[in-house]
Backbone bond lengths (Angstrom), bond angles and torsions (degrees), N, CA, C in turn:
res aa  C-N    CA-C-N  psi(-1)  N-CA   C-N-CA  omega(-1)  CA-C   N-CA-C  phi
1 M - - - 1.488 - - 1.498 108.10 -
2 R 1.319 115.25 116.59 1.460 120.53 -178.88 1.512 110.65 -134.19
3 R 1.294 115.25 148.88 1.459 122.19 177.24 1.500 108.27 -134.57
4 Q 1.301 116.95 130.74 1.466 121.23 178.45 1.552 108.79 -86.98
5 Y 1.315 116.37 117.96 1.466 120.45 -179.98 1.518 108.77 -82.08
6 S 1.333 116.93 129.27 1.436 120.92 -177.99 1.515 113.47 -123.56
7 A 1.340 116.17 19.54 1.448 121.05 -179.83 1.534 109.98 -70.25
8 A 1.344 113.42 159.35 1.448 118.64 174.41 1.530 110.05 -63.87
9 G 1.304 116.66 154.53 1.464 119.95 -174.92 1.509 112.66 -83.16
10 L 1.318 114.01 -175.57 1.465 121.76 179.29 1.524 107.29 -128.04
11 A 1.347 117.68 116.26 1.449 122.65 179.65 1.491 110.97 -107.19
12 E 1.338 114.77 156.38 1.451 119.70 -177.29 1.542 113.22 -57.03
13 H 1.332 115.46 -40.58 1.505 117.62 -176.79 1.526 112.25 -69.64
14 E 1.332 117.62 -10.53 1.459 120.92 -179.85 1.538 112.45 -87.89
15 L 1.358 116.31 -13.03 1.444 120.24 -175.72 1.530 112.40 -72.35
16 A 1.334 114.33 150.81 1.478 119.58 171.82 1.517 108.98 -72.92
17 H 1.317 115.77 167.29 1.468 120.79 -174.09 1.520 112.05 -69.17
18 D 1.323 117.49 -23.04 1.488 118.68 177.66 1.518 107.98 -141.15
19 P 1.310 117.54 157.81 1.465 121.00 -170.68 1.550 113.10 -67.76
20 M 1.317 118.55 -31.00 1.462 119.47 179.59 1.531 110.72 -67.25
21 A 1.336 115.25 -38.86 1.466 119.20 175.99 1.536 110.92 -65.08
22 Q 1.328 116.38 -39.60 1.453 120.26 176.75 1.533 111.24 -64.83
23 F 1.336 115.63 -40.91 1.456 119.48 178.17 1.529 109.79 -63.09
24 G 1.304 117.80 -43.90 1.462 120.40 178.31 1.530 112.21 -58.61
25 R 1.326 115.77 -37.81 1.458 120.33 178.77 1.536 109.95 -66.19
26 W 1.338 116.51 -47.79 1.501 119.14 -179.09 1.537 111.15 -69.40
27 F 1.332 117.12 -33.69 1.458 118.65 -179.70 1.530 109.05 -64.96
28 A 1.339 116.98 -43.54 1.468 120.45 178.32 1.545 110.86 -62.47
29 E 1.337 118.12 -37.63 1.462 121.32 176.87 1.499 112.46 -67.40
30 A 1.367 117.00 -36.18 1.457 120.65 176.36 1.522 110.46 -65.00
31 E 1.350 117.50 -41.19 1.455 120.77 177.48 1.529 109.77 -63.02
32 A 1.330 116.52 -45.03 1.462 121.17 -178.59 1.520 112.57 -63.48
33 A 1.330 115.79 -29.61 1.481 121.09 -179.86 1.547 110.91 -80.25
34 G 1.327 117.17 -1.57 1.470 119.57 179.55 1.510 114.21 77.51
35 I 1.329 118.07 23.21 1.499 119.44 176.89 1.513 108.49 -63.18
36 H 1.334 115.09 131.30 1.500 119.89 178.72 1.499 108.16 -69.83
37 E 1.333 116.25 123.18 1.479 122.23 179.32 1.512 112.22 48.18
38 P 1.297 118.68 66.25 1.478 120.67 179.79 1.535 111.69 -62.89
39 N 1.352 117.33 -15.70 1.445 119.75 176.77 1.525 112.92 -86.08
40 A 1.318 118.87 2.78 1.476 121.24 174.44 1.496 108.65 -74.91
41 M 1.336 115.44 129.34 1.486 121.20 -175.72 1.506 109.36 -140.70
42 V 1.335 114.01 144.67 1.479 119.98 176.37 1.523 106.14 -85.27
43 L 1.331 115.49 119.98 1.474 122.59 177.26 1.511 108.69 -100.22
44 S 1.309 117.20 120.79 1.477 122.64 177.02 1.517 109.55 -111.18
45 T 1.364 113.58 130.83 1.441 119.96 179.91 1.542 105.89 -131.70
46 A 1.319 114.78 173.06 1.479 121.54 177.70 1.510 108.76 -141.99
47 D 1.336 115.95 147.86 1.443 118.21 177.11 1.524 111.25 -82.38
48 A 1.310 116.58 -174.22 1.459 120.92 -174.97 1.531 112.97 -63.63
49 D 1.335 115.54 -21.14 1.474 120.88 177.92 1.499 113.33 -94.92
50 G 1.318 117.33 3.11 1.455 121.74 177.82 1.515 114.91 86.09
51 R 1.348 119.09 8.95 1.450 121.99 -179.81 1.515 107.98 -80.46
52 P 1.336 118.95 122.70 1.447 121.25 -171.82 1.540 114.42 -87.43
53 S 1.304 115.26 160.82 1.454 122.56 170.80 1.536 107.42 -148.53
54 A 1.319 115.68 157.75 1.465 119.47 -177.79 1.523 109.41 -145.26
55 R 1.341 116.19 151.91 1.444 122.45 176.25 1.530 108.17 -160.73
56 T 1.332 116.51 163.65 1.469 120.89 178.12 1.516 107.93 -95.17
57 V 1.342 115.42 130.65 1.442 121.51 176.09 1.522 106.89 -131.76
58 L 1.340 116.49 172.97 1.460 120.98 -178.59 1.530 111.21 -106.14
59 L 1.296 117.47 129.34 1.451 123.39 173.09 1.511 107.65 -69.22
60 K 1.338 117.42 129.30 1.460 121.82 -179.44 1.533 114.73 -114.02
61 G 1.296 115.97 3.45 1.462 119.41 176.16 1.532 110.35 171.74
62 F 1.327 115.22 148.96 1.454 120.43 174.29 1.534 109.40 -151.07
63 D 1.286 115.56 143.23 1.459 122.42 175.67 1.534 107.82 -157.68
64 G 1.294 117.27 -163.33 1.458 120.20 -176.66 1.540 113.79 -62.48
65 R 1.327 116.76 -18.01 1.464 118.83 178.49 1.523 113.75 -84.84
66 G 1.325 117.40 -20.02 1.483 119.30 179.37 1.514 112.12 138.46
67 F 1.336 113.88 -157.79 1.465 123.77 -171.24 1.530 109.42 -112.54
68 V 1.322 118.12 133.52 1.461 121.63 -174.56 1.535 109.87 -116.16
69 F 1.328 115.57 136.57 1.465 121.97 171.65 1.539 106.96 -141.27
70 Y 1.338 115.43 164.17 1.464 120.37 -176.72 1.512 111.64 -125.57
71 T 1.312 115.63 150.26 1.464 121.08 -176.24 1.490 110.84 -164.14
72 N 1.339 115.16 172.99 1.459 121.57 169.44 1.500 107.50 -78.61
73 Y 1.329 118.30 124.96 1.461 121.34 -177.41 1.521 111.67 -66.41
74 G 1.322 117.39 -16.61 1.471 120.03 177.50 1.507 113.80 -90.49
75 S 1.323 117.74 2.08 1.462 122.13 179.92 1.534 109.82 -72.11
76 R 1.317 116.18 172.94 1.461 119.21 177.99 1.520 111.73 -59.79
77 K 1.346 116.44 -45.19 1.464 118.33 -179.46 1.537 111.12 -66.64
78 G 1.379 114.89 -36.22 1.438 116.64 178.22 1.530 113.17 -64.18
79 G 1.329 115.24 -39.53 1.455 119.48 178.13 1.526 112.16 -68.34
80 E 1.321 116.00 -40.69 1.456 118.71 179.19 1.516 112.29 -66.72
81 L 1.316 117.36 -38.08 1.467 121.10 178.34 1.524 110.94 -68.73
82 A 1.327 117.47 -30.02 1.473 120.06 175.47 1.508 109.58 -67.84
83 A 1.314 117.90 -39.34 1.478 121.64 -177.27 1.522 111.97 -82.15
84 N 1.341 116.08 -30.37 1.474 119.49 -174.71 1.549 106.77 -144.47
85 P 1.321 118.76 87.22 1.467 122.29 -170.91 1.507 115.18 -77.35
86 H 1.318 115.08 52.62 1.479 121.56 174.43 1.538 106.95 -136.06
87 A 1.337 115.21 147.82 1.452 118.57 -175.86 1.525 110.24 -155.55
88 A 1.338 114.57 172.02 1.460 121.99 176.11 1.530 108.14 -131.25
89 L 1.307 116.01 144.71 1.453 124.27 176.24 1.516 108.81 -119.50
90 L 1.338 116.56 141.33 1.446 122.19 175.74 1.505 108.99 -131.65
91 F 1.338 117.44 122.32 1.441 122.85 174.74 1.530 107.30 -102.27
92 P 1.330 119.07 107.19 1.487 122.39 -173.29 1.533 111.16 -96.44
93 W 1.293 117.74 83.23 1.460 121.44 -179.62 1.541 110.83 -89.96
94 H 1.340 114.88 69.57 1.476 120.68 -171.19 1.524 114.47 -61.23
95 P 1.348 120.51 -39.52 1.470 118.68 -177.86 1.528 115.22 -60.06
96 I 1.316 116.49 -24.87 1.495 119.96 176.17 1.521 111.74 -108.50
97 A 1.344 116.35 15.87 1.441 122.95 177.12 1.538 113.21 50.71
98 R 1.317 112.93 48.95 1.463 119.17 178.54 1.537 110.83 -133.02
99 Q 1.301 115.12 149.85 1.442 123.09 170.95 1.520 108.76 -139.57
100 V 1.327 116.42 149.07 1.448 121.24 169.78 1.539 105.59 -125.04
101 I 1.307 116.49 129.36 1.468 122.54 -179.99 1.530 107.80 -120.13
102 V 1.340 115.67 126.42 1.454 122.46 -175.38 1.497 109.39 -124.29
103 T 1.301 118.42 132.71 1.481 121.78 172.10 1.516 109.12 -127.43
104 G 1.328 114.21 149.53 1.458 117.03 179.73 1.514 112.53 172.58
105 S 1.298 115.23 -172.55 1.486 122.28 178.59 1.492 110.07 -90.18
106 V 1.316 116.08 156.09 1.474 122.39 -175.00 1.530 110.41 -127.09
107 E 1.307 116.61 140.05 1.467 121.20 171.21 1.516 108.88 -142.18
108 R 1.334 114.47 159.54 1.465 119.51 176.78 1.510 111.24 -69.57
109 V 1.332 118.15 146.99 1.445 122.00 172.55 1.524 108.60 -82.35
110 G 1.301 117.30 162.12 1.444 120.89 179.36 1.519 114.15 -66.83
111 R 1.342 117.45 156.67 1.456 120.15 -176.02 1.517 110.92 -67.30
112 D 1.335 119.89 -30.20 1.446 119.80 177.54 1.542 111.44 -65.37
113 E 1.341 114.96 -39.86 1.462 118.19 178.06 1.508 110.06 -67.81
114 T 1.324 117.43 -40.24 1.456 119.93 178.41 1.498 110.14 -61.62
115 A 1.342 118.60 -46.44 1.431 122.58 -178.92 1.504 111.62 -61.63
116 G 1.335 116.78 -40.32 1.442 120.67 178.95 1.510 111.90 -60.74
117 Y 1.346 115.98 -43.05 1.442 119.00 177.02 1.527 112.76 -68.80
118 F 1.322 116.61 -42.03 1.469 121.60 -178.43 1.521 111.18 -54.91
119 R 1.305 117.00 -40.01 1.470 122.49 -178.44 1.521 112.05 -67.16
120 T 1.348 118.41 -18.67 1.455 120.26 178.44 1.503 112.64 -87.16
121 R 1.332 117.75 -11.75 1.458 121.74 -178.38 1.523 111.10 -72.51
122 P 1.349 118.32 148.50 1.449 119.59 175.03 1.536 109.82 -58.63
123 H 1.345 114.11 152.17 1.465 119.37 -178.21 1.525 112.30 -52.47
124 G 1.355 116.93 -43.37 1.456 121.32 -179.63 1.529 112.44 -63.18
125 S 1.315 117.54 -36.02 1.445 121.00 178.19 1.530 112.06 -70.02
126 Q 1.353 114.96 -34.36 1.462 118.02 176.29 1.529 109.63 -64.57
127 L 1.304 117.30 -43.25 1.464 120.61 177.69 1.514 110.96 -63.61
128 G 1.331 116.47 -40.50 1.462 121.26 -179.00 1.525 112.39 -61.70
129 A 1.317 116.30 -31.84 1.485 118.32 177.94 1.485 111.24 -65.39
130 W 1.336 118.43 -32.20 1.465 122.77 176.68 1.532 111.01 -78.68
131 A 1.308 116.65 -38.54 1.467 120.76 -173.04 1.498 113.91 -69.72
132 S 1.335 117.07 -33.32 1.449 120.57 -172.82 1.512 112.92 -97.24
133 E 1.322 116.28 121.08 1.471 122.74 169.42 1.516 105.56 -85.46
134 Q 1.280 118.37 78.75 1.455 123.07 -165.33 1.517 113.27 -54.72
135 S 1.316 115.20 133.94 1.459 125.18 178.64 1.532 113.65 77.69
136 R 1.351 117.44 -3.66 1.455 119.45 177.82 1.535 111.22 -85.70
137 V 1.300 117.58 150.78 1.472 121.34 175.14 1.504 109.14 -68.51
138 I 1.335 116.10 138.63 1.483 121.40 179.16 1.513 108.64 -130.93
139 A 1.314 117.53 147.83 1.468 121.24 -173.01 1.502 112.73 -68.01
140 S 1.319 119.00 -35.86 1.457 120.23 -175.33 1.525 109.55 -166.89
141 R 1.329 115.39 165.34 1.468 120.87 173.14 1.535 109.58 -63.69
142 Q 1.290 116.84 -34.30 1.462 120.72 179.78 1.521 111.79 -58.58
143 V 1.309 117.26 -40.70 1.468 121.59 178.99 1.514 109.89 -60.52
144 L 1.333 116.62 -43.12 1.464 119.64 -178.61 1.519 110.92 -66.73
145 E 1.324 116.57 -42.54 1.478 120.19 -179.90 1.515 111.26 -66.96
146 Q 1.330 117.51 -34.65 1.449 121.22 176.58 1.541 111.79 -63.58
147 R 1.338 115.16 -42.62 1.482 119.02 176.75 1.542 110.12 -59.58
148 Y 1.344 114.07 -44.15 1.478 118.57 -179.34 1.524 110.47 -63.00
149 A 1.307 117.62 -44.26 1.458 121.83 -179.59 1.527 111.57 -59.90
150 E 1.325 117.13 -41.23 1.458 121.26 179.28 1.524 110.54 -65.34
151 L 1.329 116.85 -39.73 1.450 121.11 178.61 1.522 110.30 -67.76
152 A 1.345 118.88 -37.63 1.447 123.15 -179.71 1.550 108.61 -65.01
153 D 1.303 117.41 -34.99 1.464 120.63 177.20 1.524 110.38 -69.18
154 R 1.342 116.51 -39.13 1.459 121.28 -177.75 1.523 111.87 -72.97
155 Y 1.330 116.59 -36.98 1.471 123.11 -177.62 1.527 109.15 -125.61
156 P 1.339 118.79 78.76 1.448 121.17 179.95 1.529 111.37 -65.00
157 E 1.321 115.60 161.96 1.452 121.94 178.77 1.549 109.66 -51.76
158 G 1.316 114.73 133.00 1.447 119.76 179.33 1.517 113.86 97.14
159 E 1.331 116.06 -15.85 1.460 120.43 178.28 1.534 108.74 -98.40
160 G 1.319 116.42 137.43 1.457 121.34 -176.79 1.524 112.65 -62.59
161 V 1.327 114.61 136.09 1.484 121.10 177.55 1.538 106.34 -105.20
162 P 1.323 117.98 124.57 1.468 119.33 179.37 1.529 111.76 -67.00
163 V 1.318 115.65 153.98 1.460 120.20 179.40 1.524 107.61 -76.10
164 P 1.370 117.62 127.21 1.470 118.08 179.28 1.540 109.60 -63.10
165 P 1.310 116.79 137.01 1.484 119.33 179.88 1.512 113.06 -67.91
166 F 1.352 117.54 -17.38 1.443 122.41 -178.28 1.542 111.29 -97.77
167 W 1.309 116.89 12.31 1.491 120.65 -173.81 1.528 107.80 -129.63
168 G 1.317 115.86 140.71 1.465 118.47 179.10 1.503 113.59 178.05
169 G 1.319 115.51 -167.40 1.443 120.47 -172.34 1.535 112.87 -105.24
170 F 1.334 112.64 157.46 1.481 121.91 169.04 1.497 107.66 -123.83
171 R 1.340 114.58 148.73 1.465 120.26 174.27 1.531 107.95 -123.12
172 L 1.328 115.42 125.16 1.468 120.93 174.95 1.525 108.07 -92.68
173 H 1.326 115.23 121.53 1.467 121.48 176.48 1.536 108.04 -92.42
174 P 1.318 119.11 110.64 1.452 120.88 -173.84 1.526 113.95 -66.19
175 E 1.311 114.42 135.54 1.463 121.29 172.02 1.507 111.45 -111.23
176 A 1.314 115.54 -20.23 1.490 122.12 172.99 1.531 107.81 -151.64
177 M 1.349 117.13 141.31 1.446 122.40 175.61 1.531 108.35 -138.28
178 E 1.312 113.52 124.46 1.459 120.84 -179.47 1.514 110.78 -109.30
179 F 1.328 114.91 130.76 1.483 121.16 177.73 1.525 107.03 -109.43
180 W 1.316 115.55 118.22 1.447 124.68 -171.67 1.527 108.65 -111.55
181 Q 1.310 117.47 122.22 1.459 122.33 176.94 1.525 109.07 -121.77
182 G 1.329 116.71 122.43 1.452 121.77 179.78 1.530 112.11 -65.69
183 R 1.323 116.34 137.87 1.468 120.74 178.37 1.537 109.08 -134.36
184 Q 1.312 116.45 170.99 1.456 120.90 -178.86 1.526 111.27 -66.20
185 N 1.341 114.78 152.57 1.452 122.85 175.70 1.516 113.95 59.80
186 R 1.315 115.02 26.42 1.483 122.21 179.68 1.542 112.11 61.15
187 L 1.317 117.13 21.13 1.464 120.55 176.29 1.541 107.43 -95.80
188 H 1.327 114.39 64.84 1.459 121.04 -175.98 1.505 112.39 -69.58
189 D 1.326 115.09 155.40 1.445 121.22 173.14 1.525 108.55 -91.19
190 R 1.343 117.01 128.22 1.446 123.87 177.63 1.518 108.35 -131.90
191 L 1.294 116.56 105.79 1.448 121.94 179.51 1.537 108.21 -113.93
192 R 1.311 115.71 126.95 1.451 121.44 -174.65 1.538 111.70 -119.98
193 Y 1.318 114.65 126.01 1.464 120.17 168.37 1.522 108.75 -84.53
194 R 1.273 117.80 133.18 1.462 122.26 178.56 1.535 108.06 -128.72
195 A 1.346 115.35 128.80 1.462 119.72 -178.47 1.537 109.20 -57.32
196 D 1.351 114.51 132.16 1.438 119.92 -176.59 1.526 108.77 -146.85
197 P 1.336 118.53 99.98 1.464 120.51 -176.88 1.531 113.97 -60.06
198 A 1.333 116.98 -21.45 1.461 120.38 -178.17 1.521 111.45 -80.49
199 S 1.316 117.94 -15.09 1.483 121.37 -178.48 1.528 110.00 -82.06
200 P 1.329 117.36 143.67 1.484 119.70 178.20 1.519 112.93 -59.37
201 T 1.320 116.63 -30.63 1.466 120.81 179.43 1.523 113.38 -90.58
202 G 1.326 115.68 -10.42 1.460 120.80 -175.32 1.524 113.84 85.13
203 W 1.320 115.75 3.90 1.448 120.49 -177.03 1.545 110.30 -140.55
204 T 1.333 115.00 146.95 1.458 122.50 169.60 1.521 108.32 -115.74
205 V 1.305 117.58 138.46 1.457 122.54 179.19 1.510 109.03 -102.41
206 E 1.330 116.50 130.42 1.462 122.46 179.19 1.507 109.65 -126.44
207 R 1.342 116.02 141.66 1.464 120.36 173.40 1.528 107.55 -96.46
208 L 1.337 115.88 129.88 1.485 121.20 178.42 1.510 111.16 -105.55
209 C 1.307 116.09 147.32 1.466 119.27 172.38 1.519 110.11 -64.83
210 P 1.329 117.60 144.69 1.484 119.64 -177.17 1.522 110.90 -71.85
């Protein structure tokens, strides 16, 4: 199965001065192109022994400090990030033949920021954060739904749901960001920003072979 990519290329002079600005530009273009959930990203982590795992999560914010997502801290990814606070993100925008790959260090966001985001979640999603012991083995779907029903009785619609103490955000601080644009004959454009304290902008741009 092969597809010939015919999109316009990506040249160095077209890049924004820093990678977060470039990401914002591409993210807006992905939205404009009608990409389904352009904030869906593959998060790759590794445990203390270097054994990797990956899953799709949703980006919930980005700015000059990095990329934010939320999860149960007791989940597999939460445990791996506690043991090895480095990760990679992949935004697979296939319909426009683009990818963004981000690597860097990860830390928890503050509880105030977590609480602020939690209050914006739909009521059902707030209850779901309490009901699910994420990544743990569970006896049946019925057990999960029973937990949810009990929580719905305790916190009916319109009543505030407290933020679970075991749930919150992580922020990935980018150390490298690669912008991948598909081209014909598999001669893709790959431009990577790499953190460089000696650079006036704090970043060096490198072109990689496809």
